[in-house]
Each structure stands twice: as structure tokens, then as C-alpha cells.
RODO-2510 file (C-alpha; in nm, 4 decimals, decimal comma):
residues 470
     n   res          X          Y          Z
     1     x    -4,8163    11,5154     6,1133
     2     x    -4,8979    11,7222     5,8043
     3     x    -5,1012    11,5818     5,5167
     4     x    -4,8955    11,4044     5,2522
     5     x    -4,8850    11,6032     4,9282
     6     x    -4,7176    11,4478     4,6240
     7     x    -4,7195    11,5434     4,2595
     8     x    -4,6613    11,4229     3,9075
     9     x    -4,5149    11,6891     3,6814
    10     x    -4,4737    11,5764     3,3193
    11     x    -4,3434    11,7943     3,0380
    12     x    -4,5920    11,8144     2,7445
    13     x    -4,3348    11,7687     2,4708
    14     x    -4,4469    11,4208     2,3663
    15     x    -4,6386    11,1161     2,4846
    16     x    -4,6476    10,9821     2,8417
    17     x    -4,3466    10,7518     2,8661
    18     x    -4,3554    10,4172     3,0484
    19     x    -4,1117    10,5547     3,3072
    20     x    -4,3227    10,8642     3,3666
    21     x    -4,6346    10,6521     3,4054
    22     x    -4,4631    10,4400     3,6706
    23     x    -4,3591    10,7541     3,8589
    24     x    -4,7174    10,8813     3,8436
    25     x    -4,8405    10,5447     3,9710
    26     x    -4,6008    10,5451     4,2682
    27     x    -4,7150    10,8962     4,3643
    28     x    -5,0815    10,8075     4,3211
    29     x    -5,0617    10,4911     4,5309
    30     x    -4,8807    10,6530     4,8210
    31     x    -5,1235    10,9454     4,8252
    32     x    -5,4208    10,7076     4,8304
    33     x    -5,2675    10,4841     5,0951
    34     x    -5,1886    10,7725     5,3307
    35     x    -5,5070    10,9717     5,2565
    36     x    -5,2950    11,2472     5,1075
    37     x    -5,3268    11,4568     4,7935
    38     x    -5,2012    11,3721     4,4441
    39     x    -5,1402    11,6839     4,2342
    40     x    -5,0918    11,7007     3,8576
    41     x    -4,8774    11,9824     3,7208
    42     x    -4,7971    12,0317     3,3532
    43     x    -4,4432    12,1676     3,3184
    44     x    -4,4831    12,3647     2,9963
    45     x    -4,2208    12,6368     3,0354
    46     x    -4,0522    12,5086     2,7184
    47     x    -4,2984    12,7025     2,5057
    48     x    -4,1364    12,6061     2,1763
    49     x    -4,1760    12,2308     2,2339
    50     x    -4,4880    12,2108     2,4498
    51     x    -4,8106    12,1286     2,2647
    52     x    -5,1755    12,0855     2,3526
    53     x    -5,1641    11,7528     2,1712
    54     x    -4,9038    11,6307     2,4205
    55     x    -5,1078    11,7617     2,7131
    56     x    -5,4099    11,5690     2,5857
    57     x    -5,1974    11,2556     2,5417
    58     x    -5,0774    11,2789     2,9035
    59     x    -5,4290    11,3314     3,0381
    60     x    -5,5659    11,0462     2,8244
    61     x    -5,2944    10,8096     2,9474
    62     x    -5,3543    10,8933     3,3128
    63     x    -5,7268    10,8508     3,2666
    64     x    -5,6715    10,5146     3,0935
    65     x    -5,4529    10,3951     3,3801
    66     x    -5,7065    10,5141     3,6380
    67     x    -5,4689    10,7647     3,8007
    68     x    -5,7118    11,0349     3,9082
    69     x    -5,5590    11,3464     4,0609
    70     x    -5,6956    11,5505     4,3514
    71     x    -5,5732    11,8902     4,2323
    72     x    -5,4848    12,0240     3,8896
    73     x    -5,3845    12,0101     3,6234
    74     x    -5,1834    12,3235     3,6944
    75     x    -4,9831    12,4807     3,4099
    76     x    -4,6488    12,6484     3,4657
    77     x    -4,7123    12,8776     3,1696
    78     x    -4,9828    13,0454     3,3816
    79     x    -4,7312    13,1287     3,6547
    80     x    -4,4574    13,3220     3,4736
    81     x    -4,5178    13,6391     3,6749
    82     x    -4,4521    13,4497     3,9987
    83     x    -4,1268    13,3112     3,8589
    84     x    -4,0085    13,6589     3,7554
    85     x    -4,0801    13,7873     4,1063
    86     x    -3,8710    13,5103     4,2582
    87     x    -3,5818    13,5765     4,0180
    88     x    -3,5876    13,9408     4,1205
    89     x    -3,5940    13,8346     4,4858
    90     x    -3,2771    13,6311     4,4375
    91     x    -3,1083    13,9166     4,2504
    92     x    -3,1977    14,1613     4,5282
    93     x    -3,0674    13,9212     4,7936
    94     x    -2,7399    13,8821     4,6074
    95     x    -2,8121    13,5095     4,5574
    96     x    -2,8306    13,5495     4,1784
    97     x    -2,6510    13,7564     3,9166
    98     x    -2,6689    13,8548     3,5514
    99     x    -2,4312    13,6678     3,3233
   100     x    -2,3377    13,8355     2,9940
   101     x    -2,1120    13,5611     2,8615
   102     x    -2,1991    13,4735     2,5017
   103     x    -2,2563    13,1187     2,3779
   104     x    -1,9224    13,1316     2,1998
   105     x    -1,7437    13,2402     2,5181
   106     x    -1,9076    12,9600     2,7167
   107     x    -1,8062    12,7031     2,4552
   108     x    -1,4487    12,8279     2,4734
   109     x    -1,4513    12,8040     2,8548
   110     x    -1,5779    12,4444     2,8383
   111     x    -1,3112    12,3429     2,5883
   112     x    -1,0416    12,5059     2,7981
   113     x    -1,1581    12,3175     3,1082
   114     x    -1,1582    11,9878     2,9174
   115     x    -0,8034    12,0499     2,7983
   116     x    -0,6978    12,0900     3,1620
   117     x    -0,8823    11,7745     3,2604
   118     x    -1,1359    11,9723     3,4609
   119     x    -1,5134    11,9384     3,4757
   120     x    -1,6583    12,1632     3,2012
   121     x    -1,8598    12,3984     3,4217
   122     x    -1,9138    12,7723     3,4311
   123     x    -1,6140    12,9474     3,5859
   124     x    -1,8035    13,2357     3,7502
   125     x    -1,6713    13,5122     3,5218
   126     x    -1,9760    13,7355     3,5848
   127     x    -2,0287    13,6286     3,9464
   128     x    -1,8996    13,9502     4,1066
   129     x    -1,9493    14,1807     3,8105
   130     x    -2,0936    14,5244     3,8985
   131     x    -2,1458    14,6814     3,5569
   132     x    -2,4584    14,6119     3,3500
   133     x    -2,3717    14,6193     2,9769
   134     x    -2,6432    14,6769     2,7201
   135     x    -2,6234    14,3144     2,6044
   136     x    -2,8266    13,9944     2,6322
   137     x    -2,7879    13,8138     2,9634
   138     x    -2,9057    13,5126     3,1561
   139     x    -2,9589    13,5063     3,5311
   140     x    -2,7515    13,2571     3,7246
   141     x    -2,8036    13,1303     4,0790
   142     x    -2,5006    13,1924     4,2987
   143     x    -2,4043    12,8679     4,4675
   144     x    -2,2136    12,8615     4,7999
   145     x    -1,8375    12,8687     4,7825
   146     x    -1,6414    12,5491     4,7188
   147     x    -1,5463    12,3367     5,0155
   148     x    -1,8995    12,2940     5,1413
   149     x    -2,1466    12,0212     5,0566
   150     x    -2,5202    11,9563     5,0424
   151     x    -2,6542    11,6337     5,1890
   152     x    -3,0040    11,4903     5,1811
   153     x    -3,1569    11,1588     5,2870
   154     x    -3,3341    10,9955     4,9974
   155     x    -3,6332    10,7801     5,0965
   156     x    -3,5184    10,5093     4,8533
   157     x    -3,1426    10,5494     4,8101
   158     x    -3,0385    10,6676     5,1557
   159     x    -2,7967    10,9522     5,2348
   160     x    -2,6518    11,1347     4,9333
   161     x    -2,3958    11,4172     4,9398
   162     x    -2,2702    11,6574     4,6734
   163     x    -1,9666    11,8806     4,7157
   164     x    -2,0378    12,2298     4,5909
   165     x    -1,7153    12,2336     4,3913
   166     x    -1,8803    11,9709     4,1673
   167     x    -2,1610    12,2144     4,0838
   168     x    -2,1709    12,5391     3,8921
   169     x    -2,3873    12,8499     3,9021
   170     x    -2,6921    12,7239     3,7175
   171     x    -2,8987    12,9398     3,4849
   172     x    -3,2401    13,0197     3,6341
   173     x    -3,3606    13,2620     3,3656
   174     x    -3,2826    13,2547     2,9929
   175     x    -3,1984    13,5528     2,7744
   176     x    -3,5609    13,5699     2,6565
   177     x    -3,6792    13,6093     3,0164
   178     x    -3,8255    13,2605     3,0518
   179     x    -3,7379    13,0638     3,3672
   180     x    -3,5580    12,7308     3,3663
   181     x    -3,6609    12,3951     3,5077
   182     x    -3,4641    12,3927     3,8324
   183     x    -3,6056    12,7264     3,9430
   184     x    -3,9700    12,6731     3,8531
   185     x    -3,9874    12,3203     3,9947
   186     x    -3,8680    12,4495     4,3309
   187     x    -4,1116    12,7419     4,3322
   188     x    -4,4063    12,5282     4,2250
   189     x    -4,3356    12,2436     4,4658
   190     x    -4,2971    12,4908     4,7533
   191     x    -4,5997    12,7042     4,6651
   192     x    -4,8138    12,3916     4,6165
   193     x    -4,6875    12,2615     4,9537
   194     x    -4,5462    11,9399     4,8083
   195     x    -4,3711    11,7672     5,0986
   196     x    -4,2518    11,4479     4,9275
   197     x    -4,1090    11,4436     4,5759
   198     x    -4,1105    11,1005     4,4118
   199     x    -3,9381    11,1127     4,0740
   200     x    -3,6908    10,9320     3,8500
   201     x    -3,3311    10,9010     3,9648
   202     x    -3,2167    11,0923     3,6570
   203     x    -3,3072    11,3969     3,8711
   204     x    -3,0677    11,3164     4,1545
   205     x    -2,8033    11,5549     4,0216
   206     x    -3,0601    11,8364     4,0200
   207     x    -3,1478    11,7824     4,3847
   208     x    -2,8555    11,9655     4,5567
   209     x    -2,9084    12,2723     4,3385
   210     x    -3,2801    12,2641     4,4137
   211     x    -3,2206    12,2281     4,7886
   212     x    -2,9993    12,5367     4,7770
   213     x    -3,2729    12,7223     4,5885
   214     x    -3,5282    12,6199     4,8526
   215     x    -3,3008    12,7641     5,1202
   216     x    -3,2292    13,0858     4,9279
   217     x    -3,6007    13,1483     4,8690
   218     x    -3,6928    13,0738     5,2295
   219     x    -3,8926    12,7620     5,1531
   220     x    -3,9257    12,4423     5,3577
   221     x    -3,7250    12,1620     5,1975
   222     x    -3,9375    11,8564     5,1118
   223     x    -3,8363    11,4916     5,1305
   224     x    -3,7069    11,3214     4,8174
   225     x    -3,7467    10,9686     4,6826
   226     x    -3,5678    10,8881     4,3580
   227     x    -3,6988    10,5886     4,1671
   228     x    -3,4536    10,3791     3,9613
   229     x    -3,4930    10,4049     3,5872
   230     x    -3,6371    10,1396     3,3559
   231     x    -3,3972     9,9581     3,1227
   232     x    -3,4474     9,7488     2,8132
   233     x    -3,3569     9,3810     2,7961
   234     x    -3,0006     9,4809     2,6993
   235     x    -2,9732     9,6775     3,0261
   236     x    -2,9599    10,0066     2,8388
   237     x    -3,2023    10,2939     2,8891
   238     x    -3,5491    10,2032     2,7635
   239     x    -3,6036    10,3394     2,4127
   240     x    -3,7976    10,2695     2,0951
   241     x    -3,5500    10,0001     1,9938
   242     x    -3,6881     9,7901     2,2816
   243     x    -4,0478     9,8360     2,1656
   244     x    -4,3142    10,0946     2,2336
   245     x    -4,2329    10,3393     2,5146
   246     x    -4,5604    10,5333     2,4982
   247     x    -4,8283    10,4248     2,7442
   248     x    -5,1100    10,4829     2,4960
   249     x    -4,9313    10,2733     2,2339
   250     x    -5,0066     9,9772     2,4579
   251     x    -5,3740    10,0643     2,4620
   252     x    -5,3618    10,0749     2,0827
   253     x    -5,1944     9,7314     2,0847
   254     x    -5,4827     9,5862     2,2830
   255     x    -5,3475     9,5791     2,6360
   256     x    -5,5769     9,6319     2,9345
   257     x    -5,5071     9,9188     3,1762
   258     x    -5,5121     9,6879     3,4789
   259     x    -5,2430     9,4739     3,3163
   260     x    -5,0291     9,7797     3,2486
   261     x    -5,0717     9,9070     3,6064
   262     x    -4,9858     9,5632     3,7440
   263     x    -4,6826     9,5460     3,5166
   264     x    -4,5569     9,8976     3,5944
   265     x    -4,5720     9,8439     3,9694
   266     x    -4,3543     9,5343     3,9421
   267     x    -4,0835     9,7330     3,7614
   268     x    -3,9020     9,8200     4,0807
   269     x    -4,1470     9,7320     4,3595
   270     x    -4,2333     9,3992     4,5189
   271     x    -4,4526     9,2436     4,7836
   272     x    -4,3105     8,9014     4,8574
   273     x    -4,3639     8,6568     4,5723
   274     x    -4,6981     8,8057     4,4654
   275     x    -4,7415     8,8922     4,0986
   276     x    -5,1101     8,9798     4,0538
   277     x    -5,2387     9,2997     4,2148
   278     x    -5,5623     9,4905     4,1783
   279     x    -5,5541     9,8667     4,2301
   280     x    -5,7167     9,8115     4,5695
   281     x    -5,4395     9,5661     4,6628
   282     x    -5,1736     9,8129     4,5577
   283     x    -5,3179    10,1022     4,7557
   284     x    -5,3160     9,8803     5,0634
   285     x    -4,9697     9,7305     5,0158
   286     x    -4,7564     9,9943     4,8430
   287     x    -4,4687    10,1540     5,0316
   288     x    -4,1455    10,3243     4,9364
   289     x    -3,9588    10,0822     5,1621
   290     x    -4,0240     9,8026     4,9120
   291     x    -3,9060    10,0004     4,6103
   292     x    -3,5755     9,8567     4,4914
   293     x    -3,2600    10,0579     4,4397
   294     x    -3,1611     9,8896     4,1134
   295     x    -3,3142     9,9570     3,7718
   296     x    -3,6165     9,7630     3,6503
   297     x    -3,5871     9,5700     3,3230
   298     x    -3,8760     9,5925     3,0792
   299     x    -3,9909     9,2435     2,9832
   300     x    -4,2644     9,2294     2,7131
   301     x    -4,3267     8,8597     2,7807
   302     x    -4,4194     8,9372     3,1407
   303     x    -4,6584     9,2070     3,0245
   304     x    -4,8162     8,9608     2,7813
   305     x    -4,8583     8,7067     3,0604
   306     x    -5,0313     8,9621     3,2803
   307     x    -5,2532     9,0837     3,0001
   308     x    -5,3632     8,7311     2,9119
   309     x    -5,4450     8,6763     3,2801
   310     x    -5,6663     8,9838     3,2940
   311     x    -5,8372     8,8904     2,9675
   312     x    -5,9054     8,5365     3,0912
   313     x    -6,0472     8,6595     3,4204
   314     x    -6,2118     8,9767     3,2916
   315     x    -6,5812     9,0627     3,2755
   316     x    -6,6952     8,9551     2,9256
   317     x    -6,9344     9,2502     2,8917
   318     x    -6,6566     9,5012     2,9659
   319     x    -6,4185     9,3180     2,7346
   320     x    -6,6817     9,3278     2,4598
   321     x    -6,6988     9,7073     2,4913
   322     x    -6,3208     9,7331     2,4767
   323     x    -6,3012     9,4905     2,1830
   324     x    -6,5561     9,6703     1,9670
   325     x    -6,3190     9,9481     1,8436
   326     x    -6,0601     9,6882     1,7400
   327     x    -6,3224     9,5053     1,5341
   328     x    -6,4297     9,8355     1,3780
   329     x    -6,0667     9,8961     1,2752
   330     x    -6,0842     9,5672     1,0840
   331     x    -6,4008     9,6823     0,9052
   332     x    -6,6221     9,4447     1,1033
   333     x    -6,9786     9,5578     1,1708
   334     x    -7,0621     9,3972     1,5033
   335     x    -7,4358     9,4515     1,4701
   336     x    -7,4468     9,2093     1,1765
   337     x    -7,2919     8,9216     1,3649
   338     x    -7,3462     8,6999     1,6683
   339     x    -7,3671     8,8275     2,0239
   340     x    -7,0366     8,9995     2,0989
   341     x    -7,0292     8,8941     2,4650
   342     x    -7,0640     8,5312     2,3555
   343     x    -6,7821     8,5842     2,1062
   344     x    -6,5600     8,7227     2,3834
   345     x    -6,6359     8,4317     2,6173
   346     x    -6,5278     8,1855     2,3481
   347     x    -6,1949     8,3644     2,2951
   348     x    -6,0904     8,4703     2,6460
   349     x    -5,8823     8,1601     2,7140
   350     x    -5,6801     8,1931     2,3935
   351     x    -5,6194     8,5694     2,3615
   352     x    -5,3168     8,7643     2,4822
   353     x    -5,4316     9,1086     2,3603
   354     x    -5,7504     9,2651     2,2309
   355     x    -5,5911     9,2903     1,8860
   356     x    -5,5335     8,9158     1,8976
   357     x    -5,8908     8,8643     2,0151
   358     x    -6,0222     9,0810     1,7306
   359     x    -5,8257     8,8747     1,4793
   360     x    -5,9604     8,5559     1,6338
   361     x    -6,3162     8,6907     1,6280
   362     x    -6,3152     8,7944     1,2615
   363     x    -6,4496     8,4622     1,1299
   364     x    -6,7637     8,4951     1,3429
   365     x    -6,8645     8,8041     1,1427
   366     x    -6,7574     8,6841     0,7950
   367     x    -7,0438     8,6685     0,5461
   368     x    -6,9819     8,4757     0,3328
   369     x    -6,7045     8,2696     0,4939
   370     x    -6,3647     8,3179     0,3340
   371     x    -6,1803     7,9853     0,3129
   372     x    -5,8136     7,9279     0,3711
   373     x    -5,7024     7,7721     0,0410
   374     x    -5,5055     7,4884     0,2004
   375     x    -5,7919     7,4032     0,4347
   376     x    -6,0428     7,4225     0,1517
   377     x    -5,8348     7,1938    -0,0683
   378     x    -5,7988     6,9388     0,2106
   379     x    -6,1432     6,9369     0,3689
   380     x    -6,3975     7,0713     0,1189
   381     x    -6,3764     6,7877    -0,1324
   382     x    -6,6570     6,5909    -0,3009
   383     x    -6,6140     6,2984    -0,0616
   384     x    -6,7181     6,5276     0,2255
   385     x    -7,0488     6,6284     0,0671
   386     x    -7,2454     6,3400     0,2182
   387     x    -7,0960     6,4154     0,5617
   388     x    -7,2092     6,7768     0,5417
   389     x    -7,5589     6,6739     0,4366
   390     x    -7,5859     6,4476     0,7418
   391     x    -7,4592     6,7316     0,9634
   392     x    -7,7151     6,9662     0,8071
   393     x    -7,9948     6,7234     0,8747
   394     x    -7,8974     6,6562     1,2353
   395     x    -7,8277     7,0185     1,3262
   396     x    -8,1449     7,1280     1,1468
   397     x    -8,3502     6,8999     1,3704
   398     x    -8,1778     7,0217     1,6864
   399     x    -8,4118     7,2022     1,9294
   400     x    -8,1443     7,3455     2,1554
   401     x    -7,7870     7,4405     2,0846
   402     x    -7,6497     7,3641     2,4287
   403     x    -7,3367     7,1530     2,4628
   404     x    -7,5237     6,8511     2,5989
   405     x    -7,7514     6,8232     2,2944
   406     x    -7,4662     6,8912     2,0535
   407     x    -7,2749     6,5992     2,2054
   408     x    -7,5768     6,3743     2,1461
   409     x    -7,6054     6,4903     1,7843
   410     x    -7,2387     6,4321     1,7098
   411     x    -7,2482     6,0850     1,8633
   412     x    -7,5319     6,0081     1,6212
   413     x    -7,3300     6,1489     1,3294
   414     x    -7,0309     5,9379     1,4345
   415     x    -7,2477     5,6258     1,4410
   416     x    -7,4034     5,6982     1,1016
   417     x    -7,0737     5,7823     0,9271
   418     x    -6,8514     5,5461     1,1288
   419     x    -6,6050     5,8351     1,1576
   420     x    -6,4176     5,9497     1,4654
   421     x    -6,4995     6,2917     1,6058
   422     x    -6,1853     6,4541     1,4597
   423     x    -6,2718     6,3427     1,1061
   424     x    -6,6086     6,5146     1,1441
   425     x    -6,4964     6,8231     1,3348
   426     x    -6,2087     6,9161     1,1001
   427     x    -6,4132     6,9671     0,7814
   428     x    -6,6948     7,1232     0,9865
   429     x    -6,4504     7,3721     1,1380
   430     x    -6,3446     7,4766     0,7857
   431     x    -6,7103     7,5205     0,6911
   432     x    -6,7837     7,7330     0,9982
   433     x    -6,4637     7,9366     1,0281
   434     x    -6,2893     7,9201     0,6906
   435     x    -6,0124     7,7092     0,8401
   436     x    -5,8618     7,9528     1,0884
   437     x    -5,7616     7,8551     1,4444
   438     x    -6,0721     7,8751     1,6608
   439     x    -6,2330     7,7652     1,9872
   440     x    -6,3825     7,4168     2,0254
   441     x    -6,6396     7,3164     1,7645
   442     x    -6,9262     7,3129     2,0153
   443     x    -6,8389     7,6660     2,1260
   444     x    -6,8246     7,7888     1,7665
   445     x    -7,1636     7,6355     1,6889
   446     x    -7,3189     7,7859     2,0000
   447     x    -7,1802     8,1350     1,9344
   448     x    -7,2853     8,1316     1,5687
   449     x    -7,6246     7,9910     1,6568
   450     x    -7,8321     7,7424     1,4622
   451     x    -7,9301     7,9654     1,1689
   452     x    -7,5786     8,0985     1,0953
   453     x    -7,4256     7,7538     1,1418
   454     x    -7,6671     7,6025     0,8874
   455     x    -7,6003     7,8847     0,6405
   456     x    -7,2250     7,8263     0,6617
   457     x    -7,2549     7,4504     0,6186
   458     x    -7,4774     7,5092     0,3157
   459     x    -7,2128     7,7437     0,1761
   460     x    -6,9562     7,4657     0,2194
   461     x    -7,1791     7,2225     0,0287
   462     x    -7,2077     7,4723    -0,2583
   463     x    -6,8306     7,5144    -0,2570
   464     x    -6,7882     7,1362    -0,2799
   465     x    -7,0369     7,1195    -0,5689
   466     x    -6,8473     7,3942    -0,7480
   467     x    -6,5199     7,2067    -0,7020
   468     x    -6,6789     6,8891    -0,8354
   469     x    -6,8084     7,0734    -1,1417
   470     x    -6,4691     7,2216    -1,2320
***
């Protein structure tokens, strides 16, 4: 049995779309599982729309997702001479011909076909033409005569047939001499010895034409597996109206790559009732047999659930590294605050994204503390001054800031003040955080440390004195 060779072949005319990323993931997993090769090819024959910025965005997204490729990236723009040779081969064999029909003539033909209730396809005007006018032309591939059909067995969807009368003679070379998608994808897949093509099912209609091109060029026909598309919650094709469709937009929104990989794989693939998969799990368990035939529906809530899981269970040191840029975006200088790993540990249970974690972490680095006006008005009043002075005294005499000693201290404060824990913790939380939602009071004290905690309580006392003086 020959080595499995699969590929991912994005067009660099924009960002890497969620659907493209899932296709790349399916190819990657199967190659890893079967000890095959995963090839990356950049399909940049559309010179006018292809950009280096888009290439970089694709490479960045694949790197972020951990989808390393074994060969490539190859660029179609480097292979134009090969494509021209193959076009000439088809012309010489009589399997292609020059078409001189103008755009206006083609439009008229389409309208005429529509009026007759026919499929608006090229009618073969130039198919058997022998003269060569001095005029612009495209090169068309000559399909077999009507009455025949092309059948292939899709690894996901089963047997699929197309009658040739449903097809037309597709253009394989434009008037400017550049090749078109259906030609170059066949040449590249054949020359790169790709033997299984896993791609979106929006390419199914291209497949019979491509099979006929394989045959005409003398190439071995690969297997095909067409993956159902991804829909929005309204069951329409996923687009910006459903939320971000760019993979890297999710990185910018604070999602973890392992959450995105886990989410993408579940958009059309399953393994029993399991929901959580590491990359190692996926390489072991993935198969095309468990890819569904119906479209996957993008569910942001499910992605959030997965991301919160990976944040809760993630390595705090790694999360601290990932969180740092999000804090920098908020103008927070991490070096001036408490230990970032300790900050992360205190917020892991309550954060869905890294952006949310950064927002929750902001109070730790505030100097001075900025008070929420409602919280300040309610809890930083003159009657709380004595409470804060007792807290200052007890915390100031504390040798260790572990939870056990803090519990002892607060029991003493409760006895002295005859207040319940909540009546003490609420004003103290405002003093330490400014009044924002935060982890438990013991956690906050421990992360801030003794010195910072005392400074913030002293700031609260000064704020109370200022209120009393007004």
C-alpha cells in the first residue's frame, strides 16, 4: 500500500476561514494517524487578489493551531511554465481548443439558454473550429460527448455520478495566458502524488471535470472525500453575520488554540459521546468513517464552554505567557504588579477567554486603586474607618499570608467587631479591588501580598477621611 499523501491548498486572498481550518485539521490528523505526509500548497494563481499578507495570515493560523506540514509551502505562481506545457499537451492531443467567443457573445448565449429553460452553459461554438483568428482567446477543455457520465466513490458521501450533458467545456487558460483553478489543482495534486483529496463539499461539482482532466493528462486519479460545510445558527452558510469567521480573530479574542482545534473537530466528526480531545487523542481516534454527511452548525456557546475548560485545566505558567499581550493591550505593565502566574491561578476558574481574564486581572495592577462609584459610596463611609484600622493592625502583624493564617486573623476581626464575615469582606474587597467582581478575598490578599494589601487598605482609609471632610 502506497504512503498516504494529503494536502491543504488555501487561496491567499484573505484570512484562513474557519471552514478551511477544519479541512486542514482533517487532512493533518489523517496524515499523522496513518504515518503519511501532509503537504501545504498556496494556490496563488489569482495574481490580482493574492497577497503576501494573506499568505502570512494562513501560515500564522496554521502555526497557532499546531498544524505542522511535512512538505511546502509550495506556490502555484512558481509553476506557471508547467501549467503552460500541460495546456499545450491537451491542445496537441485534441482534448482542448481555443475559444474566441467574446464576453458579450457568451452573455448572449447564456441569456438565450435561460429563455429556453436550459442550463446556461457554453454551447461549444468554437469546439470544432479550425481557423485561428487574430483575436483574444481562452483555452477550453473538451469534455466527452453527452450521454456519458463520470462516477466516483466519495470516502464520505458514497457514490456520486454526473452526466456529461450537465457539464460544459470549462476554461483552463484565460485570455492573459494564466491557468484556471480546475487545471492547476489537477496538475499539482498529480505531480505532488496526492492520493487522497479531503476538501469542502462545495468542490463536489468540480470533481467530474477534474477526473476527466486527470484521465486526459494521463494521471492516476486520487480518492476524494468531501467534507460538509459549516453553517451558522440560522442554518445558512457561515458568514460574518454569525460572528468572526477568521481563525486568527479567535486568537485575538482570547481563545486558546487547543479549544479551537477541539471545537473544529466536533463540527462534523464524532467519537461516541466524547467532547474533550487532546491533539494526541485526535490523531489516535480520527477517521473519515466518523465524519458526518450533514453540515456542522457553528455554536459560539460550545466554543466558549471548551475554552473555559482549557483555561481552567491549563498550565498557569503557559497561560501567563499567553495573557501578557492582552494585559499590554490594556496598558498594564506586568512588571509593576504581583506575580502573574499567581494572578492567573486566581482567575482560571472564572474566565472564559484571555480577554476576560485580562479584564478580571486589571485591578491587581491598579496603582492607585480606582473605585467603582457605587461601591465606594456604599462601603467606603466614615463608619467603616474603624473596621479598616482593625484590619490594618491584624494584617500588619501577620507573619504568613497563607489561607490558614488569614482565616485565623479574620475570625479575630469578627470577634472584635462582632460582624459577620460578609460585612467585613465586602468593604475590604472594595478597598483591595475597587469594587469589581473578583476571586475570594483570601485569594486576592494572597496574590497582592502583604505590602500591596496594606497599601490599598491605607488608601481606602484616606478616601474615607476625604469623604468625611467634604
